[in-house]
TORVO-372614 format. One record per residue: residue number from 0; z, x, y of N, C-alpha, C, O in turn. Coordinates in steps of 0.001 Angstrom, whole numbers, plus 500000, padded with zeros to 6 digits. Layout:
<atoms>
     i     n_zz     n_xx     n_yy    ca_zz    ca_xx    ca_yy     c_zz     c_xx     c_yy     o_zz     o_xx     o_yy
   NUM        Z        X        Y        Z        X        Y        Z        X        Y        Z        X        Y
...
</atoms>
This chain:
<atoms>
     i     n_zz     n_xx     n_yy    ca_zz    ca_xx    ca_yy     c_zz     c_xx     c_yy     o_zz     o_xx     o_yy
     0   454557   676667   831391   454609   675409   830683   453958   674356   831575   454243   674263   832769
     1   453090   673577   830973   452450   672446   831647   452859   671216   830863   452786   671219   829634
     2   453289   670156   831548   453624   668944   830809   453329   667700   831627   453203   667738   832851
     3   453222   666582   830892   452939   665299   831528   453510   664187   830661   453520   664283   829434
     4   453983   663136   831311   454495   661953   830627   453805   660738   831229   453590   660668   832439
     5   453461   659779   830371   452782   658567   830847   453676   657346   830659   454230   657126   829582
     6   453808   656569   831707   454508   655284   831608   453526   654240   831071   453892   653397   830252
     7   452297   654303   831534   451215   653438   831078   450128   654318   830451   450039   655500   830781
     8   449305   653770   829557   448223   654571   828984   447312   655116   830083   446990   654420   831045
     9   446902   656381   829918   446012   656979   830923   445377   658238   830359   445830   658790   829357
    10   444341   658668   831012   443694   659920   830664   444342   661071   831414   444824   660903   832534
    11   444349   662228   830795   444906   663428   831407   443844   664518   831371   443200   664735   830344
    12   443669   665193   832481   442715   666289   832579   443411   667436   833299   443822   667298   834451
    13   443542   668585   832604   444230   669744   833161   443257   670908   833220   442704   671316   832199
    14   443052   671436   834404   442241   672634   834590   443167   673852   834526   444255   673846   835102
    15   442731   674878   833832   443504   676110   833739   443035   677139   834769   443178   678343   834558
    16   442482   676664   835871   441963   677564   836898   443050   678377   837602   442736   679254   838407
    17   444300   678104   837314   445406   678890   837863   445633   680180   837075   446388   681050   837510
    18   444979   680303   835910   445113   681523   835113   444269   682642   835711   443263   682372   836368
    19   444662   683890   835494   443863   685010   835997   442482   685051   835332   442363   684879   834119
    20   441451   685279   836134   440082   685404   835603   440018   686580   834639   440633   687622   834868
    21   439265   686399   833553   439051   687467   832590   440148   687621   831552   440029   688456   830655
    22   441216   686835   831652   442316   686909   830682   442243   685714   829734   441856   684615   830132
    23   442619   685942   828478   442640   684875   827479   444086   684549   827122   444943   685429   827041
    24   444327   683271   826914   445652   682781   826546   445533   681855   825348   444465   681309   825071
    25   446642   681688   824644   446727   680675   823603   447540   679518   824172   448664   679706   824637
    26   446965   678328   824130   447667   677116   824550   448257   676471   823297   447527   676046   822402
    27   449566   676406   823246   450284   675739   822161   450561   674328   822673   451344   674137   823604
    28   449913   673347   822057   449914   671980   822581   450764   671084   821687   450519   670971   820486
    29   451752   670458   822283   452659   669535   821591   452437   668158   822208   452641   667975   823408
    30   452022   667191   821393   451745   665865   821962   452107   664763   820981   452115   664961   819766
    31   452405   663598   821540   452685   662427   820710   451456   662126   819875   450339   662081   820390
    32   451668   661918   818571   450570   661674   817642   451093   660823   816496   451808   661322   815626
    33   450741   659541   816491   451225   658632   815455   450786   659045   814055   451410   658649   813071
    34   449720   659835   813956   449249   660262   812636   449911   661560   812165   449686   661993   811035
    35   450726   662182   813022   451415   663423   812636   452475   663109   811584   453257   662169   811730
    36   452485   663897   810540   453427   663670   809445   454737   664413   809727   455146   665294   808971
    37   455380   664035   810832   456664   664626   811207   457631   663507   811573   457211   662385   811857
    38   458898   663808   811566   459917   662812   811906   459748   662295   813328   460030   661130   813607
    39   459291   663153   814219   459179   662794   815632   457779   662343   816049   457571   661979   817206
    40   456824   662362   815130   455427   662022   815436   454857   662878   816558   454123   662389   817417
    41   455204   664158   816539   454653   665112   817502   453647   665996   816775   453971   666654   815787
    42   452432   665995   817283   451395   666853   816740   451410   668190   817455   451714   668266   818646
    43   451079   669246   816722   451050   670590   817296   449698   671209   816995   449238   671198   815853
    44   449068   671749   818024   447805   672457   817851   447770   673648   818792   448510   673697   819775
    45   446917   674595   818490   446742   675775   819337   445267   675967   819601   444427   675688   818745
    46   444956   676448   820800   443571   676778   821136   443546   677866   822194   444477   678007   822986
    47   442467   678628   822194   442288   679678   823189   441815   679050   824491   440948   678176   824491
    48   442397   679506   825611   441984   679010   826918   441812   680175   827883   442401   681242   827712
    49   440997   679943   828893   440772   680899   829981   440852   680127   831299   441124   678927   831313
    50   440615   680825   832390   440629   680171   833705   439531   679116   833830   439602   678254   834706
    51   438525   679175   832971   437427   678203   833018   437660   676987   832119   436853   676056   832124
    52   438746   676982   831352   439006   675905   830396   439563   674658   831079   440225   674731   832114
    53   439274   673525   830469   439817   672228   830901   440310   671509   829648   439599   671438   828645
    54   441516   670982   829709   442114   670237   828600   442091   668767   828956   442524   668375   830040
    55   441580   667941   828030   441555   666492   828243   442241   665801   827078   442071   666193   825923
    56   443012   664773   827387   443734   664029   826353   444028   662632   826871   444298   662437   828056
    57   443972   661669   825972   444400   660313   826316   445870   660197   825951   446254   660478   824815
    58   446690   659786   826903   448116   659581   826656   448380   658099   826455   447944   657264   827247
    59   449096   657787   825391   449447   656396   825136   450663   656009   825983   451314   656865   826582
    60   450953   654724   826023   452115   654238   826770   453359   654953   826253   453583   655020   825045
    61   454159   655482   827159   455366   656245   826853   455060   657551   826099   455950   658140   825485
    62   453798   657996   826150   453394   659236   825476   453504   660431   826397   453719   660295   827602
    63   453354   661592   825815   453427   662791   826632   452790   663977   825934   452414   663915   824764
    64   452681   665055   826688   452119   666299   826168   452809   667460   826891   453138   667370   828073
    65   453017   668549   826151   453534   669791   826722   452645   670917   826227   452261   670949   825058
    66   452318   671839   827121   451452   672966   826770   452172   674250   827156   452508   674468   828320
    67   452403   675096   826155   453021   676403   826378   451930   677457   826280   451194   677507   825294
    68   451828   678286   827288   450785   679322   827343   451371   680686   827025   452415   681070   827552
    69   450673   681418   826146   451060   682796   825840   449810   683662   825926   448727   683221   825541
    70   449947   684899   826429   448789   685792   826500   448233   686065   825104   448987   686195   824139
    71   446921   686149   825010   446289   686477   823729   446152   687994   823671   445666   688622   824611
    72   446579   688561   822577   446490   690019   822397   445121   690427   821934   444866   691614   821731
</atoms>
């Protein structure tokens, strides 16, 4: 699990270089999203990542993001 919380607005850049080379993972990304049609305004997305991937996101004031990684079959 990778996560970050922002007190002030800021950019976030996460390198997945800690993952084993040659392996693929699914990143399940949960982040604050005012346009998400949920009670909590949390958006959910998934994307394939490898050791060469970099995730970038702008975090709003008091915003956050959590990324859960699972191996891709």
